[in-house]
PAMI-223446 format. One record per residue: x, y, z of N, C-alpha, C in turn; residue in three letters. Coordinates in steps of 0.001 Angstrom, whole numbers. Layout:
# residues N
{node {X Y Z} {X Y Z} {X Y Z} ALA}
...
END
This chain:
# residues 353
{node {52769 -33031 99367} {52558 -32118 98242} {51801 -32285 97820} MET}
{node {50875 -30958 96692} {49860 -30463 96309} {49524 -31736 95599} SER}
{node {48480 -32195 94525} {48004 -32713 93580} {48646 -31838 92535} GLU}
{node {48644 -30621 92633} {49345 -30238 91214} {51216 -30602 91200} LEU}
{node {51139 -30217 92415} {52630 -30257 92833} {53259 -31722 91686} GLY}
{node {52422 -33027 92789} {52768 -34313 91882} {52795 -33963 89822} SER}
{node {51652 -33923 89668} {51766 -33536 88659} {52818 -32726 87630} LEU}
{node {53185 -31591 88634} {54274 -31698 87707} {55663 -32182 88143} LEU}
{node {55860 -32938 89229} {57166 -33448 89210} {56899 -34755 88725} ALA}
{node {56233 -35012 88383} {56134 -36539 87264} {56007 -35803 85907} ASP}
{node {55730 -34421 85527} {56266 -34260 83804} {57760 -33797 83793} THR}
{node {58178 -32915 84886} {59469 -33047 84796} {60249 -33403 84483} VAL}
{node {59706 -34761 85756} {60697 -35301 85717} {61151 -36475 84039} THR}
{node {59871 -36941 83623} {60001 -37619 82485} {60455 -36701 80542} ARG}
{node {59974 -35852 81162} {60649 -34522 79843} {62331 -34271 80192} LEU}
{node {62498 -34182 81558} {64129 -33730 81669} {64784 -35271 81407} PHE}
{node {64521 -36333 82181} {65017 -37764 81844} {65327 -37195 80389} ASN}
{node {63884 -37918 79363} {64117 -38259 77279} {64280 -36774 77262} ASN}
{node {64845 -35370 77746} {65378 -34223 76614} {66467 -33963 76589} LEU}
{node {67175 -34236 78101} {68030 -33236 78917} {69118 -34575 78809} VAL}
{node {69950 -34696 77391} {71336 -35402 77482} {72529 -34382 77351} THR}
{node {73477 -35083 77897} {75134 -34923 77210} {75173 -34295 76367} LYS}
{node {74801 -34353 75166} {75289 -33797 74155} {73811 -32491 73916} GLU}
{node {72854 -31975 74307} {72695 -30778 74819} {72891 -30695 75571} LEU}
{node {73809 -30337 76688} {74043 -29632 76960} {75213 -29393 76725} ILE}
{node {75897 -29767 76488} {77959 -29754 75624} {77283 -28509 74307} GLU}
{node {75652 -28899 73311} {75431 -28197 72375} {74789 -26247 73466} SER}
{node {74557 -26491 74085} {73857 -25666 74643} {74790 -24513 74887} ALA}
{node {76003 -25371 75984} {77189 -24755 76318} {78037 -23696 74931} GLU}
{node {77952 -24506 74036} {78510 -23938 72539} {77653 -22877 72261} LYS}
{node {76815 -22339 72861} {75723 -21134 72222} {74086 -21738 71083} GLY}
{node {74307 -22762 71521} {73108 -23158 70485} {71346 -23542 71291} VAL}
{node {70920 -23021 71131} {69305 -22752 72165} {68921 -23744 71808} TRP}
{node {68203 -24131 73212} {67376 -25911 72598} {66189 -25992 72341} PRO}
{node {66036 -25193 71196} {64436 -24890 71219} {63301 -25842 71252} ASP}
{node {63447 -27396 71347} {63115 -28501 71278} {62385 -28742 72897} LYS}
{node {63527 -28413 73587} {63682 -28501 75118} {62401 -27230 75753} LEU}
{node {62815 -25936 75276} {61679 -25122 75401} {60681 -25174 75449} TRP}
{node {60399 -26004 74101} {58587 -26132 73637} {58245 -26899 74215} ARG}
{node {58856 -27827 74356} {58353 -28905 75175} {57978 -28790 76858} ALA}
{node {58686 -27637 77324} {58233 -27049 79031} {56810 -26268 79021} LEU}
{node {57010 -25069 77545} {55995 -24080 77257} {54275 -25546 77317} GLU}
{node {55132 -26532 76249} {53605 -27569 76289} {53340 -27961 77197} GLU}
{node {54173 -28285 78299} {53521 -29039 79647} {53409 -28206 80833} GLY}
{node {53515 -27184 80712} {53349 -26355 81486} {53938 -25493 82440} GLY}
{node {55211 -25923 82855} {55919 -26229 83470} {56969 -24841 83661} LEU}
{node {56557 -23550 82077} {56894 -22706 82765} {56512 -21353 83295} THR}
{node {55223 -21587 83889} {54409 -21001 84591} {53615 -21345 85504} LEU}
{node {54568 -21965 86212} {53137 -22598 87309} {52848 -21383 88385} PRO}
{node {53141 -20505 88776} {52845 -19646 89281} {51742 -18784 88947} LEU}
{node {51491 -18372 87684} {50710 -17564 87581} {49226 -18149 87172} VAL}
{node {47800 -17217 87862} {46596 -17682 87630} {46253 -18851 85788} PRO}
{node {45531 -19597 86314} {44688 -20397 85380} {43930 -19057 84537} GLU}
{node {43453 -18180 84604} {42515 -16970 83929} {43755 -16604 83105} SER}
{node {45012 -16269 83961} {46170 -15926 82108} {46864 -16949 82074} ARG}
{node {46603 -17671 82065} {47363 -18683 80689} {48473 -19402 81866} GLY}
{node {48321 -19575 83224} {49169 -20429 84332} {48713 -22033 84636} GLY}
{node {49403 -22299 85692} {49170 -23284 86050} {48325 -23420 87470} ALA}
{node {48313 -21890 88416} {47839 -21725 89057} {48010 -21922 90487} GLY}
{node {49470 -22337 90600} {49551 -23067 91552} {50851 -22255 92458} GLY}
{node {51319 -23107 93543} {52044 -22117 94952} {53284 -21986 94766} ALA}
{node {53915 -21195 95389} {55560 -21818 95480} {56089 -23038 95754} TRP}
{node {55400 -23475 96925} {55491 -25155 96978} {55524 -25727 95637} SER}
{node {54502 -25724 94875} {54795 -26033 93865} {55627 -26415 92737} ASP}
{node {55910 -24861 92373} {57113 -24319 91335} {58374 -25032 91756} ALA}
{node {58143 -25226 93584} {59528 -25539 93888} {60471 -26965 93278} HIS}
{node {59237 -27567 92791} {59796 -29422 92351} {60344 -29014 90738} VAL}
{node {59338 -27717 90381} {60279 -27820 89020} {61697 -27062 88967} VAL}
{node {61956 -26196 89800} {62761 -25591 90137} {64308 -26385 90590} VAL}
{node {63829 -27409 91537} {64326 -28095 92007} {65093 -29234 90931} ARG}
{node {63924 -29972 89896} {64529 -30676 88733} {65116 -29877 87669} ALA}
{node {64816 -28834 87386} {65363 -27925 86759} {67410 -28019 86779} ALA}
{node {67897 -27376 88635} {68789 -28104 88950} {69685 -29659 88839} GLY}
{node {68913 -29728 89069} {69066 -31548 89673} {69635 -32151 88626} LYS}
{node {69209 -31848 86766} {69518 -32021 85128} {69805 -30645 84576} HIS}
{node {70371 -30427 85438} {71659 -28854 84498} {70939 -28760 83192} ALA}
{node {69670 -28252 83252} {68579 -27956 82058} {69019 -26599 81703} ALA}
{node {69699 -26349 80501} {70444 -25432 80244} {69670 -24479 79007} PRO}
{node {68389 -23856 80283} {66956 -22768 79758} {67485 -22032 80841} VAL}
{node {66372 -21011 80517} {66040 -19728 81832} {65291 -20142 82504} PRO}
{node {64621 -21157 82576} {63700 -22151 83896} {63308 -21245 84809} LEU}
{node {63857 -21392 85993} {63808 -20639 86969} {63367 -19753 87143} ALA}
{node {64539 -18477 86186} {63934 -17320 85823} {62644 -16276 84956} GLU}
{node {61939 -17980 84411} {61081 -17198 84323} {60102 -17796 84723} THR}
{node {59747 -18855 85750} {59197 -18971 87017} {58681 -17676 87497} ILE}
{node {59946 -16709 88002} {60151 -15586 89307} {59257 -15024 87918} VAL}
{node {59934 -14448 86926} {58932 -13335 85890} {58056 -13478 86376} ALA}
{node {57304 -14478 85803} {55586 -15290 85824} {54881 -14530 86920} GLY}
{node {56017 -14926 87702} {55458 -14764 89270} {55223 -13021 89933} TRP}
{node {56230 -12003 89329} {56515 -10710 89202} {55337 -10169 88177} LEU}
{node {55445 -10546 87059} {53665 -10058 86234} {52400 -10838 86801} LEU}
{node {52842 -11459 87736} {50839 -11814 88117} {50815 -11031 88889} GLY}
{node {51823 -10811 89810} {51857 -9883 91545} {51601 -8138 90630} GLU}
{node {51770 -8074 89515} {51527 -6242 89142} {50445 -6408 88295} ALA}
{node {49871 -7630 88431} {48213 -7784 87207} {48572 -7157 85729} ALA}
{node {49885 -7872 85194} {50229 -7602 83981} {50698 -8782 83178} LEU}
{node {50058 -9044 81640} {49833 -9971 80948} {51499 -10767 80990} GLU}
{node {51198 -11979 80989} {52835 -12499 80842} {52396 -13406 79596} VAL}
{node {53611 -12902 78783} {53753 -13482 77360} {54744 -14903 77235} PRO}
{node {54333 -15869 75909} {55472 -16460 76264} {56577 -16228 76049} LEU}
{node {57439 -17658 75882} {59092 -17489 75332} {59333 -17486 76915} GLY}
{node {60617 -17432 76668} {61738 -17589 77805} {61368 -15997 78343} PRO}
{node {61729 -15896 79205} {62109 -15128 80304} {62960 -14618 81466} LEU}
{node {63824 -13774 81647} {64247 -13085 82548} {64779 -12126 83906} THR}
{node {65436 -11955 84279} {64972 -10860 85139} {66077 -9754 85823} ILE}
{node {66145 -8592 85760} {66267 -7636 86073} {66400 -6936 87257} ALA}
{node {67358 -5715 87928} {68759 -6139 88246} {68489 -7209 89362} PRO}
{node {70009 -7925 88818} {70413 -9406 89630} {71257 -8822 90262} VAL}
{node {72026 -6958 91028} {73010 -6645 91991} {72510 -5866 92237} GLU}
{node {72702 -5939 93917} {71803 -5238 94596} {72201 -3689 94314} GLY}
{node {73622 -3249 93923} {74672 -2043 93853} {74079 -1519 92326} ASP}
{node {72788 -1741 91626} {72606 -1343 89996} {71211 -1203 90272} GLU}
{node {70624 -242 90839} {69202 -218 90485} {68766 563 88928} PRO}
{node {67469 183 88515} {66820 695 87550} {65912 1461 87815} LEU}
{node {65837 2990 86803} {64956 3388 86691} {63470 3401 86204} ARG}
{node {62625 3498 86678} {61214 4212 85600} {60908 5271 85952} LEU}
{node {60729 5953 84199} {60002 7305 84011} {59348 7316 83163} THR}
{node {58775 8292 82900} {57815 8627 82607} {57975 8632 80008} ARG}
{node {57432 8414 79713} {57540 8413 77694} {56640 9293 78260} ALA}
{node {56559 9574 76642} {55683 10292 75697} {54065 9333 75152} GLY}
{node {53727 9820 75350} {52452 9026 75077} {51897 8437 76463} GLY}
{node {52124 8958 77594} {51625 8058 78790} {51639 6916 79078} GLY}
{node {52988 6020 78194} {54127 4948 78116} {55294 5415 79246} GLY}
{node {56400 4397 79756} {57490 4330 80362} {58573 3680 79660} TRP}
{node {59497 4380 80384} {60602 3755 79635} {61815 3689 80846} LYS}
{node {63023 2415 80475} {63969 2549 81279} {64996 2649 81341} VAL}
{node {65888 2845 82245} {67722 3680 82157} {68790 2770 83489} SER}
{node {69822 2136 82634} {70525 1691 83889} {71196 962 83565} GLY}
{node {72024 148 84064} {73295 -1109 83864} {72834 -2288 84859} THR}
{node {72412 -3528 84211} {72040 -4998 84496} {73054 -5617 84593} ALA}
{node {74147 -6449 85297} {74613 -6849 84579} {74736 -8507 85127} SER}
{node {75417 -9585 84291} {75383 -11268 84790} {73900 -11155 84984} ARG}
{node {73164 -10774 83994} {71919 -11105 83819} {71305 -12459 83154} VAL}
{node {71184 -13483 83574} {70720 -15226 83360} {70209 -14547 81951} PRO}
{node {71092 -15249 80642} {70006 -15281 78761} {69333 -13744 78923} TRP}
{node {70579 -12658 79334} {69792 -11398 79250} {69418 -11344 77088} GLY}
{node {70826 -12029 76909} {70354 -11460 75362} {69596 -12953 74628} GLY}
{node {69086 -13588 75403} {68644 -14941 75107} {66996 -14553 74421} ALA}
{node {66622 -13811 75879} {65259 -13939 76636} {64520 -13152 75733} ALA}
{node {63079 -13925 75274} {62464 -12790 74589} {62094 -11613 75274} ALA}
{node {61910 -11339 76795} {61366 -10623 77553} {62466 -10442 78584} HIS}
{node {62425 -9413 79084} {62933 -8914 80747} {62027 -8663 81268} VAL}
{node {62037 -9072 82433} {61102 -8677 83718} {61764 -7547 84440} VAL}
{node {61817 -6644 84496} {62539 -5593 86117} {62053 -5171 86986} VAL}
{node {61977 -5041 87841} {61623 -4137 89012} {62577 -3354 89516} VAL}
{node {61880 -2352 89322} {62570 -761 88836} {61735 173 89965} ALA}
{node {62921 1415 90851} {62509 2923 91157} {61055 3615 90110} GLU}
{node {60077 3707 90749} {59361 4569 89945} {58435 5594 89942} GLY}
{node {57428 5879 89730} {56396 6923 90865} {56315 6559 91755} ASP}
{node {56484 7544 92463} {56097 6315 94153} {56462 5351 94882} GLY}
{node {57208 4792 93755} {57781 2924 94837} {58101 2381 93469} GLY}
{node {58160 1531 94324} {58772 183 93089} {57680 -419 92419} PRO}
{node {58267 -630 90966} {57135 -702 90009} {57822 -2247 89160} MET}
{node {56873 -3100 88391} {57297 -3818 87323} {57288 -3285 85669} VAL}
{node {58048 -3880 85311} {58226 -3443 84009} {58379 -4834 82817} ALA}
{node {57735 -4827 81883} {58080 -6195 81251} {58910 -4758 79376} LEU}
{node {60029 -5726 79869} {61192 -5279 78014} {60915 -5702 77520} VAL}
{node {61398 -5994 75650} {61663 -7087 74250} {63096 -7078 75106} ALA}
{node {62878 -7747 74024} {64263 -8157 73673} {64661 -7592 72572} ARG}
{node {65748 -6712 72522} {66245 -5851 71633} {66705 -4670 72054} GLY}
{node {65841 -4263 73070} {65311 -2784 73824} {66234 -2300 74173} ALA}
{node {67964 -3257 74742} {68697 -2676 75711} {69838 -3494 74877} ALA}
{node {71263 -2691 74853} {72051 -2614 74538} {72907 -4537 75165} ARG}
{node {73303 -5281 74338} {73387 -6162 75109} {75397 -6787 74785} VAL}
{node {75785 -6910 76007} {77152 -7149 76505} {76966 -8433 77410} VAL}
{node {77803 -9716 75722} {77415 -11075 76214} {78605 -11406 77111} SER}
{node {77945 -12454 78190} {79690 -12734 79305} {78853 -14278 79790} ASP}
{node {79553 -15244 80009} {78784 -16610 81064} {79053 -16614 82043} ARG}
{node {79076 -17292 82744} {79712 -18192 83885} {80143 -19231 84220} ASN}
{node {80816 -19869 84755} {81578 -20714 85289} {81351 -21864 84042} LEU}
{node {79847 -22267 84286} {79018 -23277 84104} {78563 -22858 82238} ALA}
{node {79242 -21904 82083} {79037 -21620 80747} {77124 -20831 80168} LEU}
{node {76667 -20466 81220} {75233 -20223 80981} {75022 -18722 80610} GLU}
{node {74381 -17951 80131} {74850 -16389 79719} {74636 -15951 80410} PRO}
{node {75775 -15124 81240} {74945 -13572 81997} {75811 -12773 81470} ARG}
{node {74459 -11841 80734} {74812 -10679 79950} {75171 -9255 80711} ASP}
{node {74976 -8461 80375} {74929 -7242 81084} {74206 -6809 79872} THR}
{node {73065 -5589 80160} {71998 -5366 79910} {72141 -3617 80350} LEU}
{node {72415 -2643 79047} {72189 -1638 79505} {71084 -690 79025} VAL}
{node {70333 -420 79388} {69450 168 78960} {69361 1789 79385} PHE}
{node {69062 2196 78223} {69189 3663 77604} {68085 4846 77331} ASP}
{node {67543 4657 78147} {65811 5183 78046} {64952 3678 77409} GLY}
{node {65131 2895 77664} {64912 2199 76874} {62981 1841 76863} ALA}
{node {62174 2043 75853} {60873 1516 75894} {60498 466 76224} PRO}
{node {59257 141 77462} {59281 -506 78064} {57509 -1332 77152} VAL}
{node {57098 -2262 77293} {56129 -3123 76687} {54555 -2987 77960} VAL}
{node {55029 -2964 79035} {53664 -2844 79780} {54633 -2523 81637} ALA}
{node {54236 -1826 82274} {54678 -1239 83169} {53365 -1213 84466} ALA}
{node {53056 -1680 85492} {52553 -1553 86734} {53397 -935 88490} ALA}
{node {52011 -343 89124} {53618 -1036 90554} {53295 -1470 91549} ALA}
{node {54348 -1976 91358} {54339 -3865 91831} {53746 -3700 93056} ALA}
{node {52738 -5747 93518} {52243 -5723 94630} {52242 -5637 95518} GLY}
{node {52255 -5953 96991} {52106 -5388 98091} {53974 -6303 98727} ARG}
{node {53523 -7579 98182} {54866 -8089 98079} {55731 -8356 97893} ARG}
{node {55914 -7236 96563} {57071 -7024 95989} {57735 -5494 96657} ILE}
{node {59387 -5753 96669} {60266 -4657 97238} {60880 -4374 96219} GLY}
{node {61482 -3286 95942} {62786 -2869 95012} {63649 -4196 94714} VAL}
{node {63957 -4809 95642} {64787 -5601 95624} {64242 -7357 95894} ASP}
{node {63011 -7177 94968} {62649 -8803 94551} {63120 -9484 93779} ALA}
{node {63520 -8807 92786} {64819 -9807 92031} {65732 -10645 92350} VAL}
{node {65660 -10101 93599} {67622 -10217 94254} {66931 -11679 95261} ILE}
{node {66021 -11537 96203} {65166 -12101 96746} {64662 -13580 95895} LEU}
{node {63591 -12974 95507} {63253 -14626 95006} {64106 -14967 94393} TYR}
{node {65639 -14749 93169} {66170 -15251 92268} {67176 -16024 93260} GLY}
{node {67472 -15647 94441} {68037 -16161 95850} {67415 -17586 95904} ALA}
{node {66006 -17087 96055} {64906 -18588 96237} {64905 -19529 95438} LEU}
{node {64865 -19212 94338} {65302 -20373 93173} {66759 -20862 93161} VAL}
{node {67730 -20150 93292} {69099 -21046 92744} {69228 -21882 94202} ARG}
{node {68586 -21522 95603} {68522 -22449 96335} {68309 -23907 95871} ALA}
{node {67080 -23903 95533} {66417 -24898 95156} {67286 -26215 93596} ALA}
{node {67669 -25211 92838} {68655 -25319 91847} {69727 -25751 92525} GLN}
{node {70632 -25708 93577} {71939 -26130 94451} {71040 -27109 94585} MET}
{node {70257 -27283 95582} {69415 -29002 96483} {69491 -29952 95188} ALA}
{node {68809 -29504 93756} {68592 -30438 93122} {69980 -30597 92080} GLY}
{node {71239 -29991 92186} {72671 -30236 91957} {73058 -31405 92840} ALA}
{node {72847 -30950 93565} {73934 -31354 94956} {73337 -33027 94952} LEU}
{node {71405 -33300 94370} {70876 -34548 94899} {71998 -35618 93627} GLU}
{node {71907 -34680 92297} {72847 -35378 91052} {74170 -35826 91597} SER}
{node {74573 -34976 92454} {76312 -35468 92736} {76078 -36843 93728} LEU}
{node {75213 -36510 94663} {75224 -37339 95720} {74892 -39243 94240} LEU}
{node {74309 -38677 93923} {73272 -40303 92508} {74420 -40713 91703} GLU}
{node {75310 -39468 91168} {76179 -40177 90425} {77749 -40622 91517} GLN}
{node {78075 -39725 92650} {79053 -40542 93321} {78661 -41678 93638} SER}
{node {77314 -41724 94465} {77523 -43334 94713} {77015 -44394 93883} ALA}
{node {76917 -44157 92596} {77250 -45803 91415} {78272 -45565 90855} ARG}
{node {79005 -44236 90867} {80766 -44715 90682} {81230 -44846 91757} TYR}
{node {80842 -45352 92705} {81393 -45763 94188} {81462 -47636 94064} ALA}
{node {80281 -47782 93286} {79803 -48924 92890} {80819 -49223 91782} THR}
{node {80584 -48876 91001} {81211 -49520 89762} {82884 -49543 89813} GLU}
{node {83290 -48477 90116} {84516 -48484 90371} {85470 -49317 91274} ARG}
{node {86689 -49853 90872} {86934 -51161 91151} {88749 -51000 91589} ARG}
{node {89133 -50988 92608} {90763 -50778 93151} {90673 -52238 93929} GLN}
{node {92375 -52497 94066} {92395 -53713 94742} {91487 -54703 95193} PHE}
{node {90345 -54723 93841} {89703 -56365 93653} {88513 -55880 94068} GLY}
{node {87912 -54783 94900} {86707 -54751 94994} {86378 -53171 94689} ARG}
{node {85403 -53000 95208} {84476 -51496 94619} {85015 -50726 95462} PRO}
{node {85509 -49213 95695} {85587 -48429 95845} {84911 -47983 97003} ILE}
{node {83442 -48063 96968} {83019 -47777 97896} {82815 -48403 99567} GLY}
{node {83507 -50072 99540} {83313 -50711 100317} {84696 -50085 101193} ASN}
{node {85871 -48903 100749} {86267 -48284 101737} {85319 -47720 102443} PHE}
{node {85891 -47261 103732} {85524 -46833 104945} {85502 -44771 104697} GLN}
{node {86868 -45032 104398} {87217 -43125 103837} {86378 -42941 102667} ALA}
{node {85800 -43476 101555} {84669 -43418 100798} {83328 -43332 101939} ILE}
{node {83276 -44079 101922} {81718 -44718 102604} {82012 -43043 103649} GLN}
{node {82644 -42809 104482} {82699 -41848 105425} {82040 -40428 104225} HIS}
{node {82721 -40162 103139} {82858 -38864 102029} {81017 -38879 101869} ASN}
{node {80843 -40344 101206} {79260 -40738 101116} {78317 -39769 102246} LEU}
{node {78982 -40262 102812} {77594 -39498 104472} {77188 -38657 104270} ALA}
{node {78448 -38306 104525} {78893 -36709 104519} {77802 -35674 103088} LEU}
{node {78275 -35847 102444} {77656 -35797 101011} {76207 -35603 100682} LEU}
{node {75444 -36893 101276} {74243 -37034 102000} {73948 -36047 102648} ALA}
{node {74741 -36350 104233} {73531 -35389 104571} {73862 -34546 104525} GLY}
{node {74695 -33381 103605} {74827 -31570 103262} {73376 -31679 101901} HIS}
{node {73151 -33155 101506} {72331 -32724 100832} {71299 -32742 101050} THR}
{node {71275 -33564 102009} {69498 -33448 102866} {69222 -32047 103341} ALA}
{node {70641 -31563 103970} {70001 -30421 104622} {69804 -29230 103784} ALA}
{node {70730 -29293 102235} {70288 -28258 101609} {69005 -28149 100573} ALA}
{node {68333 -29701 100826} {67005 -29415 100345} {66510 -29362 101591} GLY}
{node {66323 -29769 102648} {65228 -28761 103593} {65165 -27799 103516} MET}
{node {66465 -27018 103599} {65924 -25136 103488} {65707 -24804 102711} ALA}
{node {66138 -25522 101271} {65111 -24475 100469} {63987 -24664 100106} ALA}
{node {63053 -26554 100024} {61827 -26278 100544} {61114 -25181 101493} GLN}
{node {61698 -25439 102465} {61626 -24324 103982} {61094 -23167 103193} HIS}
{node {62053 -22770 102874} {61676 -20797 101830} {60733 -21382 101005} ALA}
{node {60321 -22555 100269} {59994 -21858 99127} {58237 -22138 99897} PHE}
{node {57880 -22663 101114} {56955 -23065 102059} {56385 -22189 102428} ASP}
{node {57620 -21225 103185} {57613 -19998 103453} {56679 -19089 103244} VAL}
{node {57302 -19069 101234} {56816 -17860 100314} {55268 -17992 99842} ALA}
{node {54758 -19308 100450} {53173 -19002 100661} {52852 -17915 101413} ASP}
{node {52840 -18580 102544} {52633 -17912 103521} {52715 -16130 103866} HIS}
{node {54222 -15839 103623} {54409 -15097 104689} {56372 -13941 103310} THR}
{node {56555 -12934 104448} {57563 -12389 103362} {58671 -13461 103781} ASP}
{node {59632 -14460 102680} {60357 -15607 103077} {61797 -15225 103305} PRO}
{node {62230 -13384 103428} {63660 -13426 103597} {64323 -13704 104734} ARG}
{node {64145 -14096 105675} {64837 -15037 106921} {64789 -16468 106608} ARG}
{node {63727 -16782 105940} {64587 -18288 105336} {65014 -18272 103945} ALA}
{node {64416 -17398 103027} {65559 -17149 101594} {66898 -16873 101979} VAL}
{node {67530 -16117 103323} {68646 -16382 103813} {68985 -17214 104200} ALA}
{node {68324 -17806 104977} {68897 -19709 105494} {69337 -20222 105016} ALA}
{node {68374 -20377 103563} {68282 -21185 102554} {70026 -21016 101282} ALA}
{node {70003 -20008 101116} {70886 -19351 99981} {72099 -19988 100846} LYS}
{node {72253 -19863 102480} {73748 -20356 103314} {73305 -21623 102720} VAL}
{node {72718 -22097 103442} {72905 -23584 103731} {73087 -24189 102465} ARG}
{node {72765 -23837 101548} {73449 -24366 100235} {73888 -23921 99683} CYS}
{node {74655 -22372 99689} {75781 -22696 99217} {76703 -22730 99766} GLY}
{node {76433 -23215 101614} {77935 -24192 101974} {77705 -25304 101446} GLU}
{node {76456 -26263 101148} {76873 -27069 100405} {77030 -27625 99158} ALA}
{node {77022 -26895 98356} {77858 -26780 97157} {79087 -26695 97178} ALA}
{node {79648 -25946 97715} {81252 -25549 98367} {81549 -27403 98313} GLY}
{node {80936 -27827 99529} {81743 -29028 100201} {81700 -30433 99509} LEU}
{node {80095 -29950 98849} {79555 -31532 98000} {80378 -31523 96936} GLY}
{node {80859 -30037 96131} {81333 -31034 94660} {82455 -31498 95465} ALA}
{node {83358 -31114 96078} {84871 -31122 96748} {84615 -32778 96947} GLY}
{node {83544 -33130 97275} {83299 -34841 98097} {83499 -35162 96769} ILE}
{node {82326 -35198 95804} {82096 -35547 94363} {83164 -36030 93680} ALA}
{node {83502 -34897 94021} {85363 -34850 92931} {86688 -36071 93204} HIS}
{node {86379 -35969 94799} {87262 -36433 95371} {87062 -38017 95125} GLN}
{node {85763 -38342 95422} {85459 -39796 95328} {85281 -40089 93595} VAL}
{node {84788 -39215 92554} {85428 -39759 91423} {87159 -39613 91130} HIS}
{node {88204 -38852 91385} {89389 -38810 90887} {89067 -37911 89339} GLY}
{node {90454 -38614 89223} {90951 -37484 87929} {89655 -37427 86840} ALA}
{node {89392 -39239 86861} {87955 -38996 85345} {87201 -37606 86059} ILE}
{node {86494 -37698 86828} {85599 -36569 87542} {85704 -35147 86791} GLY}
{node {87432 -34670 86535} {87872 -33469 85926} {87312 -33380 84483} PHE}
{node {87252 -34963 83510} {87249 -34700 82908} {85700 -33914 81973} THR}
{node {86006 -33293 80683} {85218 -32852 80186} {83621 -34291 79152} TYR}
{node {84918 -34420 79216} {84248 -35883 78883} {83130 -36891 79196} GLU}
{node {83325 -36802 80850} {82305 -37208 82447} {81455 -36066 82970} HIS}
{node {80375 -36613 82817} {78825 -35487 83147} {79273 -34835 84795} SER}
{node {79809 -35388 85570} {79822 -34602 87011} {80401 -32958 86637} LEU}
{node {80715 -32766 86244} {81152 -31736 86089} {79720 -29970 85592} HIS}
{node {79669 -30722 84995} {78159 -30307 84928} {77221 -29795 85840} PHE}
{node {77419 -30406 87305} {76665 -30337 88121} {77574 -29105 89126} SER}
{node {79021 -29681 88803} {79566 -29056 90125} {80221 -27185 89614} THR}
{node {79986 -27310 87987} {80757 -26004 87526} {79351 -25480 88113} ARG}
{node {77926 -25812 88115} {77024 -24896 88012} {76416 -24192 89486} ARG}
{node {77306 -25522 90200} {76834 -25204 91815} {78165 -23805 92892} LEU}
{node {79205 -24051 91810} {80302 -23033 91950} {80008 -21572 91089} TRP}
{node {79370 -22128 90034} {78138 -20608 89695} {77644 -19860 90499} SER}
{node {76222 -20911 90284} {75123 -20865 91440} {74995 -19931 92741} TRP}
{node {76106 -20459 93451} {76286 -20627 94951} {76899 -18431 94949} ARG}
{node {77623 -17924 94076} {77686 -16469 94408} {76399 -15569 93511} ALA}
{node {74916 -15968 92613} {74858 -15950 92150} {73298 -15439 92650} GLU}
{node {72756 -13967 93012} {71763 -13273 94332} {72076 -13303 94805} PHE}
{node {73674 -13328 95315} {73379 -13451 96315} {74992 -14606 97253} GLY}
{node {75607 -14005 97640} {77126 -14690 98727} {76389 -15705 99742} SER}
{node {77017 -16802 100385} {76291 -16966 101358} {76972 -15716 102449} GLU}
{node {78226 -14849 101764} {78802 -13941 103289} {77794 -13322 103455} SER}
{node {76929 -12704 102332} {75975 -11721 101932} {74689 -12306 102728} ARG}
{node {74358 -13271 102383} {72997 -13161 102832} {73313 -13486 104144} TRP}
{node {74407 -14313 105024} {75270 -14586 106295} {74708 -13749 107201} ALA}
{node {75377 -12550 106372} {75377 -10819 107469} {73850 -9496 107243} GLN}
{node {72808 -10233 105811} {71853 -10004 106517} {71122 -10574 107051} ALA}
{node {71118 -12383 107233} {70836 -12919 108501} {70980 -12530 110168} LEU}
{node {72380 -11789 110126} {72562 -11345 111433} {72653 -10305 111891} GLY}
{node {71986 -10165 110926} {72038 -7745 111250} {70014 -7920 111137} ARG}
{node {69804 -8793 110969} {68267 -9022 111326} {67507 -10131 112114} ALA}
{node {68825 -10635 112693} {68301 -11267 114279} {68679 -9647 115157} ALA}
{node {69675 -9265 115374} {70842 -8540 116151} {69259 -7350 116547} ALA}
{node {68805 -7458 115159} {67917 -5592 115307} {66422 -6281 116014} ALA}
{node {66523 -7409 115598} {65588 -8063 116401} {65038 -7622 117625} ARG}
{node {66625 -8654 118763} {67058 -8722 119933} {66783 -9665 119756} GLY}
{node {67703 -10258 121633} {67766 -11922 122053} {66867 -12536 121913} ALA}
{node {65568 -11733 122812} {64649 -12106 123053} {63763 -12997 122377} GLU}
{node {63784 -12317 120972} {63235 -13426 119627} {63412 -13670 119381} HIS}
{node {64816 -14354 119359} {66087 -14849 118403} {65116 -16572 118608} LEU}
{node {64889 -17090 119778} {64338 -18925 119430} {63186 -18838 119085} TRP}
{node {62073 -17657 119402} {60841 -17696 118143} {60374 -17361 117180} ALA}
{node {62120 -16721 116419} {62183 -16838 115217} {62633 -18193 114157} ASP}
{node {63469 -18847 115502} {64635 -19249 114784} {62927 -20436 114850} LEU}
{node {62043 -21183 115392} {61367 -21861 115309} {60097 -21650 115121} THR}
{node {59924 -20369 114505} {58435 -20204 113905} {58140 -20599 112318} ALA}
{node {57405 -20746 111328} {57138 -21161 110243} {57761 -20530 109332} ARG}
END
């Protein structure tokens, strides 16, 4: 881990431990914006780790951002921190200024392309519908990647420019539909060489993988702790072989998911991470389903109550595994890519960085 990564890890862990409480998450699920938490994240330099220092960011790499995104998943932070990090990187790659405040990204579905066209006075306007946008109505700006003149473009759209249809996912996080009807944009520019028209889905899947890895880490910690505290037949349930076996399985899935996500972030620093992101999203999605089931089995009935904190992680895992492409979608993409390359390249591709 780099010096910046270590600093970010220490800062985000301390901040989340102090501010992300059960009461805060419950309040956010009722629709209250956690302003104090967001201000602390901005003041700590955690919202723009990928933005160059010359533009007000930390000037870090994807491997540095990984520690922040994973911590957000582990603590179930009820803010669009991962989305803001991706949005800041997209704006930076397009040489656009990055505003303060929470950001989100669109479109998040592959069959909902947006279109940028020229407006009067030399500006741009965006048209189209983007569903399931994280915090679409709450974010101060939406960063969109859309088809423009001659290729993909990145645009910054202010809150209020789109019609918002509110919705939520299973974790009660906002997932709004944004309807752009020739909406004016604050700024727009040609996308950088690393940004394709599907960049939002690709890098959205990258950060969701890290968030799931973090949430799995939380499940493992909560389950191991509960197994030592809960007693049955005169001894902790963690002494029973069946519980030990399940906890070992959960630990294995957590470790595999964490390594897959971290590898994808490392690859993103050097080359196109598409293959690594696909593998990470598949592995983390699989671990999410199996891990959540094990954690609830260990906790028994108490894990299903709203009063217990376990569901904050499991509901997010069940939601995140389907966002920015499910395991099946990314598995198909991975299989098609391998088939297109040919059998003679399979081993080299598997062992390449």
